C-alpha positions, 0 to 999 in steps of 0.5 A: 448550463446546458450542453450545446453543440454550437457552444465553443469548446474553449471560452473566448479569451481563454489561453489554450495550452498544449499539454505536450509542451511544458516549460523545461524549468519546472518538472511535472513529476517526481521522475524528472528529478536528479537521480540522487533526489529521486533515489531518496524519494523512492526510499522514503516511499518504501519506508512509509509503505513498510511502516504502514503495513508492518502490523498487517504483515504480522497479523497475516503471518499469524493467520497463515500459521493458524491455517497451516495447523500451528494454532498454539504459541510454544509457551501455551502448548508447553503449558497444556502438555505439562498439565496433561491436557491435549492442545486441541486444534480446531480447523475452522475458519470463522 
């Protein structure tokens, strides 16, 4: 259907609804709930977010430690030192 400036913005017979006026019985968003329900919903969202990002946070913690120069696990570094070998730290980002 091609656009025409003469065409009406609302089809004939269609109900025109003012977006500012909503029925009070039906909340339109999560923030119009009672406080107890809202707190439970926000806690659920927080838990879901924390669970979804937990593996990413651990990976980032390891990457930041490497960047700071802590590139060996304590057990691996002790094994290298016990064997008389240096624990080389290669400061390269790939």
